[in-house]
PyMOL CGO cylinders between C-alpha atoms (Angstrom):
from pymol import cmd
from pymol.cgo import CYLINDER

trace = [
    CYLINDER, 110.91, 100.86, 154.03, 107.77, 102.44, 155.40, 0.3, 1, 1, 1, 1, 1, 1,
    CYLINDER, 107.77, 102.44, 155.40, 106.96, 106.07, 154.36, 0.3, 1, 1, 1, 1, 1, 1,
    CYLINDER, 106.96, 106.07, 154.36, 106.97, 108.76, 157.17, 0.3, 1, 1, 1, 1, 1, 1,
    CYLINDER, 106.97, 108.76, 157.17, 103.19, 109.84, 157.85, 0.3, 1, 1, 1, 1, 1, 1,
    CYLINDER, 103.19, 109.84, 157.85, 102.41, 113.49, 157.74, 0.3, 1, 1, 1, 1, 1, 1,
    CYLINDER, 102.41, 113.49, 157.74, 102.34, 113.22, 161.65, 0.3, 1, 1, 1, 1, 1, 1,
    CYLINDER, 102.34, 113.22, 161.65, 105.81, 112.36, 161.65, 0.3, 1, 1, 1, 1, 1, 1,
    CYLINDER, 105.81, 112.36, 161.65, 106.71, 114.86, 159.45, 0.3, 1, 1, 1, 1, 1, 1,
    CYLINDER, 106.71, 114.86, 159.45, 104.97, 117.60, 161.65, 0.3, 1, 1, 1, 1, 1, 1,
    CYLINDER, 104.97, 117.60, 161.65, 106.95, 116.27, 164.44, 0.3, 1, 1, 1, 1, 1, 1,
    CYLINDER, 106.95, 116.27, 164.44, 110.15, 116.63, 162.47, 0.3, 1, 1, 1, 1, 1, 1,
    CYLINDER, 110.15, 116.63, 162.47, 109.30, 120.12, 161.50, 0.3, 1, 1, 1, 1, 1, 1,
    CYLINDER, 109.30, 120.12, 161.50, 108.40, 120.98, 165.01, 0.3, 1, 1, 1, 1, 1, 1,
    CYLINDER, 108.40, 120.98, 165.01, 111.86, 119.47, 166.16, 0.3, 1, 1, 1, 1, 1, 1,
    CYLINDER, 111.86, 119.47, 166.16, 113.96, 121.31, 163.49, 0.3, 1, 1, 1, 1, 1, 1,
    CYLINDER, 113.96, 121.31, 163.49, 112.46, 124.76, 164.46, 0.3, 1, 1, 1, 1, 1, 1,
    CYLINDER, 112.46, 124.76, 164.46, 112.86, 124.15, 168.21, 0.3, 1, 1, 1, 1, 1, 1,
    CYLINDER, 112.86, 124.15, 168.21, 116.87, 123.22, 167.60, 0.3, 1, 1, 1, 1, 1, 1,
    CYLINDER, 116.87, 123.22, 167.60, 117.06, 126.23, 165.46, 0.3, 1, 1, 1, 1, 1, 1,
    CYLINDER, 117.06, 126.23, 165.46, 115.49, 128.93, 167.89, 0.3, 1, 1, 1, 1, 1, 1,
    CYLINDER, 115.49, 128.93, 167.89, 117.39, 127.04, 170.77, 0.3, 1, 1, 1, 1, 1, 1,
    CYLINDER, 117.39, 127.04, 170.77, 120.70, 127.69, 169.16, 0.3, 1, 1, 1, 1, 1, 1,
    CYLINDER, 120.70, 127.69, 169.16, 119.78, 131.35, 167.95, 0.3, 1, 1, 1, 1, 1, 1,
    CYLINDER, 119.78, 131.35, 167.95, 119.05, 132.17, 171.52, 0.3, 1, 1, 1, 1, 1, 1,
    CYLINDER, 119.05, 132.17, 171.52, 122.39, 131.12, 172.59, 0.3, 1, 1, 1, 1, 1, 1,
    CYLINDER, 122.39, 131.12, 172.59, 124.35, 133.25, 170.01, 0.3, 1, 1, 1, 1, 1, 1,
    CYLINDER, 124.35, 133.25, 170.01, 125.36, 130.18, 167.52, 0.3, 1, 1, 1, 1, 1, 1,
    CYLINDER, 125.36, 130.18, 167.52, 125.13, 131.19, 163.80, 0.3, 1, 1, 1, 1, 1, 1,
    CYLINDER, 125.13, 131.19, 163.80, 125.75, 128.17, 161.55, 0.3, 1, 1, 1, 1, 1, 1,
    CYLINDER, 125.75, 128.17, 161.55, 123.92, 127.03, 158.74, 0.3, 1, 1, 1, 1, 1, 1,
    CYLINDER, 123.92, 127.03, 158.74, 123.81, 123.87, 156.66, 0.3, 1, 1, 1, 1, 1, 1,
    CYLINDER, 123.81, 123.87, 156.66, 123.61, 123.75, 152.61, 0.3, 1, 1, 1, 1, 1, 1,
    CYLINDER, 123.61, 123.75, 152.61, 122.63, 120.47, 151.45, 0.3, 1, 1, 1, 1, 1, 1,
    CYLINDER, 122.63, 120.47, 151.45, 123.88, 120.54, 147.71, 0.3, 1, 1, 1, 1, 1, 1,
    CYLINDER, 123.88, 120.54, 147.71, 122.60, 117.99, 145.11, 0.3, 1, 1, 1, 1, 1, 1,
    CYLINDER, 122.60, 117.99, 145.11, 124.86, 118.22, 141.95, 0.3, 1, 1, 1, 1, 1, 1,
    CYLINDER, 124.86, 118.22, 141.95, 123.01, 117.11, 139.11, 0.3, 1, 1, 1, 1, 1, 1,
    CYLINDER, 123.01, 117.11, 139.11, 120.15, 119.92, 138.33, 0.3, 1, 1, 1, 1, 1, 1,
    CYLINDER, 120.15, 119.92, 138.33, 121.89, 122.47, 140.59, 0.3, 1, 1, 1, 1, 1, 1,
    CYLINDER, 121.89, 122.47, 140.59, 125.67, 122.45, 139.62, 0.3, 1, 1, 1, 1, 1, 1,
    CYLINDER, 125.67, 122.45, 139.62, 125.58, 119.83, 137.04, 0.3, 1, 1, 1, 1, 1, 1,
    CYLINDER, 125.58, 119.83, 137.04, 123.17, 121.41, 134.25, 0.3, 1, 1, 1, 1, 1, 1,
    CYLINDER, 123.17, 121.41, 134.25, 121.91, 119.35, 131.56, 0.3, 1, 1, 1, 1, 1, 1,
    CYLINDER, 121.91, 119.35, 131.56, 121.29, 122.32, 128.98, 0.3, 1, 1, 1, 1, 1, 1,
    CYLINDER, 121.29, 122.32, 128.98, 118.90, 121.47, 126.14, 0.3, 1, 1, 1, 1, 1, 1,
    CYLINDER, 118.90, 121.47, 126.14, 119.87, 120.47, 122.77, 0.3, 1, 1, 1, 1, 1, 1,
    CYLINDER, 119.87, 120.47, 122.77, 119.99, 123.20, 120.40, 0.3, 1, 1, 1, 1, 1, 1,
    CYLINDER, 119.99, 123.20, 120.40, 121.10, 126.12, 123.00, 0.3, 1, 1, 1, 1, 1, 1,
    CYLINDER, 121.10, 126.12, 123.00, 124.67, 127.78, 122.96, 0.3, 1, 1, 1, 1, 1, 1,
    CYLINDER, 124.67, 127.78, 122.96, 125.27, 126.33, 126.16, 0.3, 1, 1, 1, 1, 1, 1,
    CYLINDER, 125.27, 126.33, 126.16, 124.77, 122.71, 124.78, 0.3, 1, 1, 1, 1, 1, 1,
    CYLINDER, 124.77, 122.71, 124.78, 127.02, 123.69, 122.01, 0.3, 1, 1, 1, 1, 1, 1,
    CYLINDER, 127.02, 123.69, 122.01, 129.78, 124.90, 124.43, 0.3, 1, 1, 1, 1, 1, 1,
    CYLINDER, 129.78, 124.90, 124.43, 129.31, 121.55, 126.40, 0.3, 1, 1, 1, 1, 1, 1,
    CYLINDER, 129.31, 121.55, 126.40, 129.37, 119.42, 123.45, 0.3, 1, 1, 1, 1, 1, 1,
    CYLINDER, 129.37, 119.42, 123.45, 132.68, 121.47, 122.22, 0.3, 1, 1, 1, 1, 1, 1,
    CYLINDER, 132.68, 121.47, 122.22, 134.36, 120.76, 125.49, 0.3, 1, 1, 1, 1, 1, 1,
    CYLINDER, 134.36, 120.76, 125.49, 133.63, 117.29, 125.61, 0.3, 1, 1, 1, 1, 1, 1,
    CYLINDER, 133.63, 117.29, 125.61, 134.91, 117.03, 122.17, 0.3, 1, 1, 1, 1, 1, 1,
    CYLINDER, 134.91, 117.03, 122.17, 138.09, 118.85, 122.92, 0.3, 1, 1, 1, 1, 1, 1,
    CYLINDER, 138.09, 118.85, 122.92, 138.78, 117.00, 126.15, 0.3, 1, 1, 1, 1, 1, 1,
    CYLINDER, 138.78, 117.00, 126.15, 137.23, 113.93, 126.03, 0.3, 1, 1, 1, 1, 1, 1,
    CYLINDER, 137.23, 113.93, 126.03, 135.84, 114.52, 129.40, 0.3, 1, 1, 1, 1, 1, 1,
    CYLINDER, 135.84, 114.52, 129.40, 132.22, 114.01, 129.99, 0.3, 1, 1, 1, 1, 1, 1,
    CYLINDER, 132.22, 114.01, 129.99, 131.74, 117.17, 132.73, 0.3, 1, 1, 1, 1, 1, 1,
    CYLINDER, 131.74, 117.17, 132.73, 128.14, 118.78, 133.55, 0.3, 1, 1, 1, 1, 1, 1,
    CYLINDER, 128.14, 118.78, 133.55, 129.51, 121.31, 135.84, 0.3, 1, 1, 1, 1, 1, 1,
    CYLINDER, 129.51, 121.31, 135.84, 128.61, 124.80, 135.15, 0.3, 1, 1, 1, 1, 1, 1,
    CYLINDER, 128.61, 124.80, 135.15, 131.01, 127.29, 136.13, 0.3, 1, 1, 1, 1, 1, 1,
    CYLINDER, 131.01, 127.29, 136.13, 128.57, 129.87, 136.67, 0.3, 1, 1, 1, 1, 1, 1,
    CYLINDER, 128.57, 129.87, 136.67, 126.51, 127.48, 139.16, 0.3, 1, 1, 1, 1, 1, 1,
    CYLINDER, 126.51, 127.48, 139.16, 129.61, 126.81, 140.83, 0.3, 1, 1, 1, 1, 1, 1,
    CYLINDER, 129.61, 126.81, 140.83, 130.60, 130.78, 141.12, 0.3, 1, 1, 1, 1, 1, 1,
    CYLINDER, 130.60, 130.78, 141.12, 127.14, 131.41, 142.80, 0.3, 1, 1, 1, 1, 1, 1,
    CYLINDER, 127.14, 131.41, 142.80, 128.11, 128.63, 145.45, 0.3, 1, 1, 1, 1, 1, 1,
    CYLINDER, 128.11, 128.63, 145.45, 131.31, 130.10, 146.11, 0.3, 1, 1, 1, 1, 1, 1,
    CYLINDER, 131.31, 130.10, 146.11, 129.60, 133.65, 146.70, 0.3, 1, 1, 1, 1, 1, 1,
    CYLINDER, 129.60, 133.65, 146.70, 127.12, 132.09, 148.91, 0.3, 1, 1, 1, 1, 1, 1,
    CYLINDER, 127.12, 132.09, 148.91, 129.80, 130.11, 150.83, 0.3, 1, 1, 1, 1, 1, 1,
    CYLINDER, 129.80, 130.11, 150.83, 131.70, 133.68, 151.24, 0.3, 1, 1, 1, 1, 1, 1,
    CYLINDER, 131.70, 133.68, 151.24, 128.54, 135.36, 152.64, 0.3, 1, 1, 1, 1, 1, 1,
    CYLINDER, 128.54, 135.36, 152.64, 127.37, 133.31, 155.41, 0.3, 1, 1, 1, 1, 1, 1,
    CYLINDER, 127.37, 133.31, 155.41, 128.88, 130.72, 158.08, 0.3, 1, 1, 1, 1, 1, 1,
    CYLINDER, 128.88, 130.72, 158.08, 128.11, 127.64, 155.99, 0.3, 1, 1, 1, 1, 1, 1,
    CYLINDER, 128.11, 127.64, 155.99, 129.00, 124.01, 156.35, 0.3, 1, 1, 1, 1, 1, 1,
    CYLINDER, 129.00, 124.01, 156.35, 128.49, 122.28, 152.87, 0.3, 1, 1, 1, 1, 1, 1,
    CYLINDER, 128.49, 122.28, 152.87, 126.72, 118.77, 153.20, 0.3, 1, 1, 1, 1, 1, 1,
    CYLINDER, 126.72, 118.77, 153.20, 126.47, 116.58, 149.97, 0.3, 1, 1, 1, 1, 1, 1,
    CYLINDER, 126.47, 116.58, 149.97, 122.89, 115.18, 149.69, 0.3, 1, 1, 1, 1, 1, 1,
    CYLINDER, 122.89, 115.18, 149.69, 123.18, 114.09, 145.96, 0.3, 1, 1, 1, 1, 1, 1,
    CYLINDER, 123.18, 114.09, 145.96, 123.49, 110.65, 145.09, 0.3, 1, 1, 1, 1, 1, 1,
    CYLINDER, 123.49, 110.65, 145.09, 127.28, 111.71, 143.87, 0.3, 1, 1, 1, 1, 1, 1,
    CYLINDER, 127.28, 111.71, 143.87, 128.07, 111.26, 147.68, 0.3, 1, 1, 1, 1, 1, 1,
    CYLINDER, 128.07, 111.26, 147.68, 128.52, 107.30, 146.73, 0.3, 1, 1, 1, 1, 1, 1,
    CYLINDER, 128.52, 107.30, 146.73, 131.56, 108.42, 145.02, 0.3, 1, 1, 1, 1, 1, 1,
    CYLINDER, 131.56, 108.42, 145.02, 133.16, 109.70, 147.99, 0.3, 1, 1, 1, 1, 1, 1,
    CYLINDER, 133.16, 109.70, 147.99, 133.61, 113.09, 149.81, 0.3, 1, 1, 1, 1, 1, 1,
    CYLINDER, 133.61, 113.09, 149.81, 137.16, 113.45, 148.18, 0.3, 1, 1, 1, 1, 1, 1,
    CYLINDER, 137.16, 113.45, 148.18, 136.00, 112.78, 145.04, 0.3, 1, 1, 1, 1, 1, 1,
    CYLINDER, 136.00, 112.78, 145.04, 133.04, 115.21, 145.14, 0.3, 1, 1, 1, 1, 1, 1,
    CYLINDER, 133.04, 115.21, 145.14, 135.32, 117.99, 146.45, 0.3, 1, 1, 1, 1, 1, 1,
    CYLINDER, 135.32, 117.99, 146.45, 137.96, 117.57, 143.77, 0.3, 1, 1, 1, 1, 1, 1,
    CYLINDER, 137.96, 117.57, 143.77, 135.40, 117.24, 141.11, 0.3, 1, 1, 1, 1, 1, 1,
    CYLINDER, 135.40, 117.24, 141.11, 133.84, 120.72, 141.85, 0.3, 1, 1, 1, 1, 1, 1,
    CYLINDER, 133.84, 120.72, 141.85, 137.22, 122.26, 142.44, 0.3, 1, 1, 1, 1, 1, 1,
    CYLINDER, 137.22, 122.26, 142.44, 138.18, 121.36, 138.93, 0.3, 1, 1, 1, 1, 1, 1,
    CYLINDER, 138.18, 121.36, 138.93, 134.85, 123.32, 137.87, 0.3, 1, 1, 1, 1, 1, 1,
    CYLINDER, 134.85, 123.32, 137.87, 135.88, 126.32, 139.84, 0.3, 1, 1, 1, 1, 1, 1,
    CYLINDER, 135.88, 126.32, 139.84, 134.97, 125.71, 143.62, 0.3, 1, 1, 1, 1, 1, 1,
    CYLINDER, 134.97, 125.71, 143.62, 137.03, 127.62, 145.93, 0.3, 1, 1, 1, 1, 1, 1,
    CYLINDER, 137.03, 127.62, 145.93, 139.10, 125.25, 147.92, 0.3, 1, 1, 1, 1, 1, 1,
    CYLINDER, 139.10, 125.25, 147.92, 138.51, 126.81, 151.08, 0.3, 1, 1, 1, 1, 1, 1,
    CYLINDER, 138.51, 126.81, 151.08, 134.89, 125.64, 150.69, 0.3, 1, 1, 1, 1, 1, 1,
    CYLINDER, 134.89, 125.64, 150.69, 135.19, 122.16, 152.08, 0.3, 1, 1, 1, 1, 1, 1,
    CYLINDER, 135.19, 122.16, 152.08, 132.36, 119.82, 152.21, 0.3, 1, 1, 1, 1, 1, 1,
    CYLINDER, 132.36, 119.82, 152.21, 131.80, 119.32, 155.72, 0.3, 1, 1, 1, 1, 1, 1,
    CYLINDER, 131.80, 119.32, 155.72, 129.99, 115.95, 155.54, 0.3, 1, 1, 1, 1, 1, 1,
    CYLINDER, 129.99, 115.95, 155.54, 127.46, 113.70, 153.47, 0.3, 1, 1, 1, 1, 1, 1,
    CYLINDER, 127.46, 113.70, 153.47, 123.83, 112.45, 154.17, 0.3, 1, 1, 1, 1, 1, 1,
    CYLINDER, 123.83, 112.45, 154.17, 123.88, 108.52, 154.97, 0.3, 1, 1, 1, 1, 1, 1,
    CYLINDER, 123.88, 108.52, 154.97, 125.69, 106.34, 152.25, 0.3, 1, 1, 1, 1, 1, 1,
    CYLINDER, 125.69, 106.34, 152.25, 124.54, 103.00, 153.13, 0.3, 1, 1, 1, 1, 1, 1,
    CYLINDER, 124.54, 103.00, 153.13, 121.22, 102.79, 151.76, 0.3, 1, 1, 1, 1, 1, 1,
    CYLINDER, 121.22, 102.79, 151.76, 119.04, 104.83, 149.36, 0.3, 1, 1, 1, 1, 1, 1,
    CYLINDER, 119.04, 104.83, 149.36, 116.31, 106.73, 151.22, 0.3, 1, 1, 1, 1, 1, 1,
    CYLINDER, 116.31, 106.73, 151.22, 113.80, 109.42, 150.11, 0.3, 1, 1, 1, 1, 1, 1,
    CYLINDER, 113.80, 109.42, 150.11, 116.15, 112.74, 150.11, 0.3, 1, 1, 1, 1, 1, 1,
    CYLINDER, 116.15, 112.74, 150.11, 114.12, 114.79, 152.45, 0.3, 1, 1, 1, 1, 1, 1,
    CYLINDER, 114.12, 114.79, 152.45, 114.36, 112.07, 155.16, 0.3, 1, 1, 1, 1, 1, 1,
    CYLINDER, 114.36, 112.07, 155.16, 118.27, 111.93, 154.97, 0.3, 1, 1, 1, 1, 1, 1,
    CYLINDER, 118.27, 111.93, 154.97, 118.33, 115.34, 155.29, 0.3, 1, 1, 1, 1, 1, 1,
    CYLINDER, 118.33, 115.34, 155.29, 116.01, 115.44, 158.59, 0.3, 1, 1, 1, 1, 1, 1,
    CYLINDER, 116.01, 115.44, 158.59, 118.39, 112.64, 159.88, 0.3, 1, 1, 1, 1, 1, 1,
    CYLINDER, 118.39, 112.64, 159.88, 121.43, 114.40, 159.23, 0.3, 1, 1, 1, 1, 1, 1,
    CYLINDER, 121.43, 114.40, 159.23, 120.23, 117.61, 160.89, 0.3, 1, 1, 1, 1, 1, 1,
    CYLINDER, 120.23, 117.61, 160.89, 118.84, 115.62, 163.64, 0.3, 1, 1, 1, 1, 1, 1,
    CYLINDER, 118.84, 115.62, 163.64, 121.91, 113.99, 164.38, 0.3, 1, 1, 1, 1, 1, 1,
    CYLINDER, 121.91, 113.99, 164.38, 124.23, 117.15, 164.31, 0.3, 1, 1, 1, 1, 1, 1,
    CYLINDER, 124.23, 117.15, 164.31, 121.96, 119.74, 166.28, 0.3, 1, 1, 1, 1, 1, 1,
    CYLINDER, 121.96, 119.74, 166.28, 124.28, 122.59, 166.18, 0.3, 1, 1, 1, 1, 1, 1,
    CYLINDER, 124.28, 122.59, 166.18, 122.64, 124.37, 163.54, 0.3, 1, 1, 1, 1, 1, 1,
    CYLINDER, 122.64, 124.37, 163.54, 120.89, 127.89, 163.43, 0.3, 1, 1, 1, 1, 1, 1,
    CYLINDER, 120.89, 127.89, 163.43, 119.38, 127.16, 159.95, 0.3, 1, 1, 1, 1, 1, 1,
    CYLINDER, 119.38, 127.16, 159.95, 119.77, 125.09, 156.87, 0.3, 1, 1, 1, 1, 1, 1,
    CYLINDER, 119.77, 125.09, 156.87, 119.00, 125.47, 153.12, 0.3, 1, 1, 1, 1, 1, 1,
    CYLINDER, 119.00, 125.47, 153.12, 118.55, 122.92, 150.58, 0.3, 1, 1, 1, 1, 1, 1,
    CYLINDER, 118.55, 122.92, 150.58, 119.74, 122.95, 146.45, 0.3, 1, 1, 1, 1, 1, 1,
    CYLINDER, 119.74, 122.95, 146.45, 118.00, 120.52, 144.86, 0.3, 1, 1, 1, 1, 1, 1,
    CYLINDER, 118.00, 120.52, 144.86, 116.03, 119.89, 141.52, 0.3, 1, 1, 1, 1, 1, 1,
    CYLINDER, 116.03, 119.89, 141.52, 113.66, 117.38, 143.29, 0.3, 1, 1, 1, 1, 1, 1,
    CYLINDER, 113.66, 117.38, 143.29, 110.55, 118.63, 144.90, 0.3, 1, 1, 1, 1, 1, 1,
    CYLINDER, 110.55, 118.63, 144.90, 110.80, 118.49, 148.81, 0.3, 1, 1, 1, 1, 1, 1,
    CYLINDER, 110.80, 118.49, 148.81, 106.92, 119.19, 149.97, 0.3, 1, 1, 1, 1, 1, 1,
    CYLINDER, 106.92, 119.19, 149.97, 107.98, 118.62, 153.93, 0.3, 1, 1, 1, 1, 1, 1,
    CYLINDER, 107.98, 118.62, 153.93, 110.75, 121.06, 153.83, 0.3, 1, 1, 1, 1, 1, 1,
    CYLINDER, 110.75, 121.06, 153.83, 109.64, 123.93, 151.22, 0.3, 1, 1, 1, 1, 1, 1,
    CYLINDER, 109.64, 123.93, 151.22, 110.59, 126.78, 153.54, 0.3, 1, 1, 1, 1, 1, 1,
    CYLINDER, 110.59, 126.78, 153.54, 114.47, 125.83, 153.09, 0.3, 1, 1, 1, 1, 1, 1,
    CYLINDER, 114.47, 125.83, 153.09, 114.34, 124.46, 149.66, 0.3, 1, 1, 1, 1, 1, 1,
    CYLINDER, 114.34, 124.46, 149.66, 115.65, 126.10, 146.85, 0.3, 1, 1, 1, 1, 1, 1,
    CYLINDER, 115.65, 126.10, 146.85, 114.11, 123.80, 143.73, 0.3, 1, 1, 1, 1, 1, 1,
    CYLINDER, 114.11, 123.80, 143.73, 116.16, 124.42, 140.78, 0.3, 1, 1, 1, 1, 1, 1,
    CYLINDER, 116.16, 124.42, 140.78, 115.26, 123.54, 136.94, 0.3, 1, 1, 1, 1, 1, 1,
    CYLINDER, 115.26, 123.54, 136.94, 117.58, 120.92, 135.76, 0.3, 1, 1, 1, 1, 1, 1,
    CYLINDER, 117.58, 120.92, 135.76, 118.36, 122.64, 132.59, 0.3, 1, 1, 1, 1, 1, 1,
    CYLINDER, 118.36, 122.64, 132.59, 119.07, 126.17, 134.28, 0.3, 1, 1, 1, 1, 1, 1,
    CYLINDER, 119.07, 126.17, 134.28, 120.58, 124.82, 137.68, 0.3, 1, 1, 1, 1, 1, 1,
    CYLINDER, 120.58, 124.82, 137.68, 121.55, 127.29, 140.28, 0.3, 1, 1, 1, 1, 1, 1,
    CYLINDER, 121.55, 127.29, 140.28, 120.95, 130.42, 138.10, 0.3, 1, 1, 1, 1, 1, 1,
    CYLINDER, 120.95, 130.42, 138.10, 120.39, 134.04, 139.09, 0.3, 1, 1, 1, 1, 1, 1,
    CYLINDER, 120.39, 134.04, 139.09, 116.79, 133.63, 139.85, 0.3, 1, 1, 1, 1, 1, 1,
    CYLINDER, 116.79, 133.63, 139.85, 117.50, 130.86, 142.28, 0.3, 1, 1, 1, 1, 1, 1,
    CYLINDER, 117.50, 130.86, 142.28, 120.42, 132.76, 143.84, 0.3, 1, 1, 1, 1, 1, 1,
    CYLINDER, 120.42, 132.76, 143.84, 118.35, 135.55, 145.05, 0.3, 1, 1, 1, 1, 1, 1,
    CYLINDER, 118.35, 135.55, 145.05, 115.96, 133.26, 146.53, 0.3, 1, 1, 1, 1, 1, 1,
    CYLINDER, 115.96, 133.26, 146.53, 118.61, 131.54, 148.37, 0.3, 1, 1, 1, 1, 1, 1,
    CYLINDER, 118.61, 131.54, 148.37, 119.86, 134.55, 149.92, 0.3, 1, 1, 1, 1, 1, 1,
    CYLINDER, 119.86, 134.55, 149.92, 116.31, 135.41, 151.05, 0.3, 1, 1, 1, 1, 1, 1,
    CYLINDER, 116.31, 135.41, 151.05, 115.69, 131.98, 152.79, 0.3, 1, 1, 1, 1, 1, 1,
    CYLINDER, 115.69, 131.98, 152.79, 119.07, 132.17, 154.57, 0.3, 1, 1, 1, 1, 1, 1,
    CYLINDER, 119.07, 132.17, 154.57, 118.60, 135.92, 155.54, 0.3, 1, 1, 1, 1, 1, 1,
    CYLINDER, 118.60, 135.92, 155.54, 115.28, 134.64, 157.33, 0.3, 1, 1, 1, 1, 1, 1,
    CYLINDER, 115.28, 134.64, 157.33, 117.63, 133.10, 159.92, 0.3, 1, 1, 1, 1, 1, 1,
    CYLINDER, 117.63, 133.10, 159.92, 119.63, 136.09, 160.62, 0.3, 1, 1, 1, 1, 1, 1,
]
cmd.load_cgo(trace, "trace")
């Protein structure tokens, strides 16, 4: 697969902005939230921390290996309660299917009223930035979007909340997310 050129990225950037502005002028209000799991909602706490000890205890007691952090999932709930968002799975977890991902996060505390609307493509691995842009261009009904991911996304920085995989969606990143989405209002 050929890597996108900087010119292609600039064209995509222009197209995304044009779609958002047009939809806002028409009075629409819909935001897509692209959600990665590992490093955002699934936190990989460092050994020796109280969080790591609590996770290890949970694994020992239940036999289930579960990285979902309740505090991060609670922030996702509050975010969804605050804005008209459609949740989109951009995580590699999407290959497990929409229903599996929904159930996994509901077990971790996701309010069942917050349903995942879709996923980026599932046929083949592409750079995540490209998958997100492809999804947006195929669904041009949005007035804004935001990306929660621990990966770097240099071409989508204005819409990206980059998390630390050992902290996930913490309060600092929560503030950043609210600031990003409010720019579209």
